[in-house]
C-alpha angles and dihedrals in degrees: 000000000000136000135207092252093095104045099166124178115336126243112264105169139037123193121188132190131183114212143184117202115187123229119249115265092248090055093051089050092051091051091052089060091069124080091243095046088232102087090244142062097253108132098236121141102198122085113255105220102160147333126296115212145171120215122194130192120197119198123200128211091260092055096256115139137205129191135208136184137203128193116211134183119176097223089057111018098035094215134086127220089258091055092050091050090048091052090054096042098043101033121007104038096074090063095044098048108082093018126115115246087222090066095071096143098049089041090054089050091053092048091050092047094052105031121041120224109332088138095163094053092045091049091050091057093042092056091051090052091059091050090047092049088055094050093047093049101030091238132122118259094244089066086071092050097057100283137289116302097177139024093215135020124220116237134217122218123236117222113195123221108268141121110323096245091056093046091052092046092050092047090052091051091053091045089054088052092057105270116143098175125059134190112207120202108224138168105116095116136297097277095040091051092049091050093052094048092046092051095046092048091049092048097046101035134227098296100069122085121237130200127174136212121204098180092217094307101146147051111240097261092049090045090057091053092045095050095044089051092060099034093093089065092064112258122192094202144334116231124217101333094171137040115302097246096044098097092153089052089052089052091050091052094046091052089053101046135056094212110096115246127221127198121217115151087034099051122069107145140038087250089055092053094047090050092048091049093048090049089054089240098127137032098181128054119227116204137176130162093268096045122083085010118271139329097301093054092041091057091048091050094048091049092048091049091050091052087054091050094252129133126222133231115206107202140159144126096238136158118250098280097056090037089058091047091052091050091052090051090049092049093048093050099031093128093054105044104076091187134076117254125247119221114165108154093096089056098041104038128066093227135019096202096230126112097232117025124231118269106260115176139143094003094308140091122218121229106254117245127221132062122322114350090346096235134102124222112242103231093192092054090044090057091047097053102032112116096203139007117286120274107228123197126179143168 
């Protein structure tokens, strides 16, 4: 973490873009194979054709820049790119302009004191501060997170909800590419779920690790039956089996099953996670760069989970900027996670909006080198996918 000892040049300019990046054709086809058309059991009615994002660029008084990225999806995140941009423009920017990027913790305290919630917008700015710190100092972002504990981070594969034969075939393809952990999208009913997990376990063998994601599919009593039905196949954790706001239902389920639960749609802030942990509703922390709101809060959450004896799953379908941020977090807390990371934006989306992609090979991703997050925003791609002109704010 950082301190106020090295203040550096202050932030003088904020640029914000909303974007929509379409899914690859193969991803859209895979989604169509599920009953919902979304590749998961989440009860959303609108077609999901691509990712909505906000990208921010901070400029310091010395001309150095830092970028950040946030992924949003209304059925899960509850905000649109325009709402995130509004939160920065109309509320958060006045505290960021004139601040040092090195003061991420006191800056976060000011943002929290003056603007309630808005975790996604705060996290967007926080991520850009870490990139900017690196460019000002010539150091990688993980240096400001406690140092690098790994050169590469192992990745889990995501298997969308579809007919069982397709799910097994896809899992085998990822296994052949080096993956040793798999997240299966479930929620088609207790027996159907059990059949899928049994078939995947039989196809991949006993050595691989399996986790499942229900995307709020079940009422608590059904969730207990569903999770107990697949527990004999060795399950690392079950993600969001009940409705997002049903924390007491999550606690009921966790008391009744041995498989650790993880909240996703129902956990947006560090306070949310602490409350869920204290309720006994979760035994695994789920983190991405939007939840619990940026790198600073992610590090705090991971450290809290570790003190409680819980592991952490880092997961998201981001573009290249947030993917790099997540890899830096994973490298900095490699000894505490206990679970392979999920990064699926480079597979799902037709462009990652960085000049040189991250190094994915053999089921792992290497920690990017260079200052800050170690990636460069692709200005041509930014112009192609931006949904409106940039919002520019300055001192």
